[in-house]
C-alpha positions in Angstrom: 12.6 -41.5 -14.9 11.2 -40.2 -12.0 7.7 -39.0 -10.9 8.1 -35.8 -9.6 5.5 -33.2 -7.8 6.0 -29.5 -8.2 3.6 -27.8 -5.8 3.3 -24.0 -7.0 4.1 -25.6 -10.6 2.1 -22.8 -12.2 4.0 -20.0 -10.9 7.0 -18.1 -12.0 9.7 -20.3 -10.7 7.7 -23.5 -10.6 6.8 -23.3 -14.3 10.3 -22.9 -15.3 11.1 -26.0 -13.2 8.4 -27.8 -14.6 9.8 -27.1 -18.2 13.1 -28.4 -17.4 12.0 -31.7 -15.7 9.7 -32.5 -18.6 12.7 -31.8 -20.9 14.6 -34.4 -18.9 11.6 -37.1 -19.7 10.3 -36.8 -16.0 6.6 -37.5 -15.2 5.7 -34.0 -13.5 2.4 -33.6 -11.4 1.7 -29.8 -11.3 -0.2 -28.9 -8.3 -1.5 -25.1 -7.9 -4.5 -23.4 -6.6 -3.7 -20.4 -9.1 -3.5 -17.7 -6.3 -0.4 -16.2 -8.1 0.3 -19.0 -10.5 -1.3 -18.8 -14.1 -2.2 -21.4 -16.5 -0.6 -19.2 -19.4 2.6 -20.3 -17.6 2.0 -23.6 -18.8 0.4 -23.2 -22.1 3.1 -24.3 -24.2 3.5 -27.5 -22.2 -0.3 -28.3 -22.0 -0.2 -31.2 -24.5 2.7 -33.1 -23.0 1.7 -36.6 -22.2 3.9 -36.4 -19.0 2.3 -33.5 -17.5 -0.5 -33.8 -15.0 -2.0 -30.3 -13.8 -3.9 -30.7 -10.6 -5.9 -27.8 -9.1 -5.4 -28.0 -5.3 -4.7 -26.1 -2.5 -1.6 -27.3 -0.2 -3.4 -26.3 3.0 -5.5 -29.1 2.4 -3.9 -32.8 2.8 -3.5 -34.7 -0.8 -2.5 -38.2 -1.5 -0.6 -39.0 -4.3 2.5 -41.5 -5.3 5.4 -39.5 -6.3 9.5 -40.0 -6.0 10.4 -36.5 -5.5 8.6 -33.2 -4.1 9.6 -29.7 -4.9 7.6 -27.6 -2.4 7.3 -24.1 -4.2 3.7 -23.3 -3.4 3.7 -19.8 -1.6 3.1 -16.3 -2.7 6.6 -14.8 -2.7 6.0 -11.1 -3.2 5.3 -8.6 -0.6 2.1 -7.4 -2.5 0.7 -11.0 -2.6 1.8 -12.6 0.8 0.6 -9.5 2.7 -2.9 -9.4 0.8 -4.2 -12.4 3.2 -1.5 -12.7 5.7 -3.4 -15.3 7.8 -3.6 -17.5 4.5 0.3 -17.2 3.7 1.2 -18.6 7.3 -1.1 -21.5 6.7 0.2 -22.0 3.4 3.7 -22.1 4.9 3.0 -24.3 7.8 0.1 -26.4 7.0 1.3 -26.7 3.4 4.6 -27.9 4.6 3.2 -30.2 7.2 1.2 -31.7 4.4 4.0 -32.1 2.0 6.3 -33.7 4.7 3.5 -36.1 5.5 3.3 -37.2 2.1 7.0 -37.4 1.6 7.0 -39.6 4.9 4.4 -41.9 3.7 5.9 -42.4 0.1 9.5 -42.0 1.2 10.0 -39.3 -1.2 13.0 -36.7 -1.3 11.3 -33.2 -0.6 12.9 -30.0 -1.5 11.4 -26.7 0.3 11.8 -23.5 -1.5 12.7 -21.3 1.7 14.1 -17.9 1.2 16.4 -15.1 2.3 13.7 -13.8 4.2 14.5 -15.9 6.9 17.5 -13.7 7.3 15.1 -10.5 7.9 16.9 -7.4 7.8 20.4 -8.7 8.2 23.1 -7.4 10.6 25.6 -9.8 8.9 26.8 -8.9 5.5 27.0 -11.0 3.3 24.5 -13.9 4.8 25.7 -17.2 5.0 23.8 -20.2 6.2 25.0 -20.1 10.0 23.5 -16.7 10.5 20.3 -16.9 12.5 18.7 -13.6 11.2 17.2 -10.5 12.5 13.6 -10.4 12.0 10.5 -9.0 13.4 8.2 -11.8 14.4 4.9 -9.5 14.6 5.7 -7.1 11.8 4.0 -7.0 8.3 6.4 -9.4 6.6 6.5 -12.2 9.4 3.6 -14.0 7.8 6.2 -14.8 4.9 9.6 -14.9 6.6 8.5 -16.4 9.9 6.2 -18.7 7.9 9.4 -19.9 6.2 11.4 -20.1 9.3 8.8 -22.6 10.8 8.6 -24.3 7.5 12.3 -24.9 7.9 11.9 -26.0 11.3 9.4 -28.7 10.3 11.5 -30.0 7.4 14.5 -30.2 9.9 12.3 -32.2 12.5 10.6 -34.4 10.1 14.4 -35.3 9.0 15.6 -35.8 12.5 12.5 -37.6 13.8 11.3 -39.6 11.0 14.4 -39.6 8.6 12.7 -37.9 5.6 15.2 -36.8 3.0 15.0 -33.0 2.8 16.6 -30.4 0.8 16.5 -26.8 2.1 17.5 -24.0 -0.6 17.4 -20.4 0.8 16.5 -18.5 -2.5 17.5 -14.9 -2.9 15.9 -12.2 -5.4 14.9 -14.2 -8.6 13.7 -12.6 -11.8 12.8 -13.4 -15.4 10.2 -14.2 -17.9 6.6 -15.4 -16.5 6.8 -13.3 -13.4 3.3 -11.4 -12.9 2.8 -7.7 -14.2 1.3 -7.1 -10.5 4.1 -9.2 -9.2 5.2 -6.3 -6.6 8.7 -7.1 -6.7 11.3 -4.4 -7.8 12.6 -5.9 -10.9 9.0 -6.3 -12.6 8.0 -3.0 -10.9 10.7 -1.0 -12.7 10.3 -2.8 -15.8 6.4 -2.3 -16.1 6.8 1.3 -15.0 9.4 1.9 -17.6 7.4 0.2 -20.4 4.1 2.0 -19.5 5.7 5.3 -18.8 4.6 5.5 -15.3 6.6 6.8 -12.5 9.5 4.5 -11.3 9.0 4.4 -7.7 11.9 4.0 -5.5 11.5 3.5 -1.7 13.5 5.4 0.4 16.8 6.7 -1.5 17.3 3.6 -3.0 20.7 2.8 -1.4 19.4 -0.3 -0.2 21.0 -3.4 -2.1 19.7 -6.7 -3.5 21.2 -9.4 -5.5 19.4 -10.6 -8.8 19.5 -13.9 -10.0 18.1 -15.1 -13.2 15.6 -17.9 -13.2 17.4 -20.1 -15.1 20.2 -19.8 -13.1 18.3 -20.9 -10.0 16.3 -23.6 -11.4 19.7 -25.3 -12.3 20.6 -24.9 -8.8 17.6 -26.4 -7.5 17.6 -29.4 -9.7 21.5 -29.8 -8.8 20.6 -29.6 -4.8 17.7 -32.0 -5.4 20.0 -34.5 -7.0 22.8 -34.1 -4.8 22.7 -36.9 -1.9 23.1 -36.4 1.5 22.8 -32.3 2.0 20.1 -31.6 4.4 21.2 -28.5 5.9 20.3 -25.0 4.4 22.0 -23.7 1.0 21.9 -20.3 -0.2 21.0 -19.9 -4.0 21.1 -16.5 -5.4 23.5 -14.3 -7.2 26.4 -12.7 -5.0 26.5 -9.5 -7.3 25.1 -6.7 -5.2 23.4 -3.7 -6.7 21.5 -0.9 -5.0 17.9 -0.3 -6.0 18.8 3.0 -7.8 21.4 1.1 -9.7 18.9 -1.2 -10.8 16.7 1.6 -11.8 19.3 3.1 -13.9 19.9 -0.1 -15.6 16.4 -0.7 -16.5 15.9 2.9 -18.1 19.3 2.3 -19.9 17.7 -0.6 -21.6 14.3 1.1 -22.1 13.6 4.5 -24.0 10.8 5.8 -21.5 9.1 9.1 -20.6 9.2 7.7 -16.8 10.7 9.7 -14.2 12.0 8.4 -10.7 10.0 9.3 -7.5 10.7 8.5 -4.3 8.4 7.1 -1.7 8.8 6.3 2.1 10.9 3.0 3.0 8.0 0.4 4.2 8.7 -1.2 7.4 11.2 -3.7 8.1 12.6 -3.5 4.6 16.2 -5.1 4.6 18.9 -2.6 4.3 21.3 -4.8 2.7 21.2 -8.4 1.0 23.7 -10.7 -0.6 24.3 -14.3 -0.3 27.4 -16.2 0.6 27.3 -19.1 -1.8 30.4 -20.9 -1.0 28.4 -23.9 0.0 26.4 -24.1 -3.7 29.7 -23.6 -5.0 31.2 -26.2 -3.0 28.6 -28.9 -2.8 26.8 -28.3 -6.3 29.5 -26.8 -8.5 27.1 -23.9 -8.9 27.2 -20.3 -9.6 25.1 -18.0 -11.5 26.2 -17.8 -15.3 23.7 -14.9 -16.4 24.7 -11.5 -15.5 22.0 -8.9 -14.5 21.9 -6.9 -17.7 21.6 -10.0 -19.7 18.8 -11.2 -17.4 17.3 -7.9 -18.1 17.3 -8.3 -21.8 15.8 -11.5 -21.7 13.0 -10.3 -19.5 12.1 -6.8 -20.8 10.5 -8.2 -24.2 8.5 -10.6 -22.1 7.0 -8.0 -20.0 6.5 -5.6 -23.2 4.4 -8.6 -25.0 2.5 -9.5 -21.7 1.6 -5.9 -21.2 0.3 -5.6 -25.0 -1.7 -8.8 -24.3 -3.3 -7.7 -21.1 -4.3 -4.3 -23.1 -1.6 -1.8 -21.4 -0.4 1.0 -23.7 3.2 0.3 -24.0 5.2 3.8 -24.5 8.5 2.5 -23.6 10.9 1.3 -26.5 13.3 -1.4 -25.9 16.6 -0.1 -27.1 
């Protein structure tokens, strides 16, 4: 079995990945600074003798001996990555440099969790890996999307110059249990607002589209990509079914009996109008496509948030249907 480092391993996606890797009897080093990650996400795994928790910030170098590196560390929602944009871009650039230096030294295969944000507000639809994107390099989101673009550049340059064995998934919107209550992304926002009876806030008219991938599907794809030899180019990972934000709100309200009403607010700057992955490469190279439809994923996610809100002392007025 392999010795595997997961940076951001206490985060939403990271904790699900750690759980899957431990289930395959790997030895897992989980590295996190707990800015957006939570020890509670790993509480049920704490006594596993093959799990080692390390509090560390990837902006600073670290010396470890590992076979593989899943580099997931970085705030991923606008609320969190815009809270400290300088820190976000340092995490993307210096953090990736440090992990690549480690991978080079110990000859480990390294996977960077890149993002659909590298496509910006796309002018090509659906987005293929060959599309170079349409990004505002001085906008409010650029600490994240330009940070990830630089991180991809570093990955490719370390591969070309030093022969580092890299993997480059571009992850589209993902949701599921263990998202933070204050995550700030649209699925968690709508569920929390519906459960607490607050206004369900839609930016603009809600005609902008997204594709929503359930977390178990994404983790399966990440592991398949890591285990596939010779794939050093970007691979889109996401659900190719496209929904408007208004459709998502309607689906959440159909699953929760809530007094919440919909309210509209102005669109934030550089908010992508349409986003849907072309996953032809993932289908061809990994034999992968999402298995969990949006409604099923919501049914799995809503009870998690209901329980989490009660634990945190919120009044839950929405009833799950």
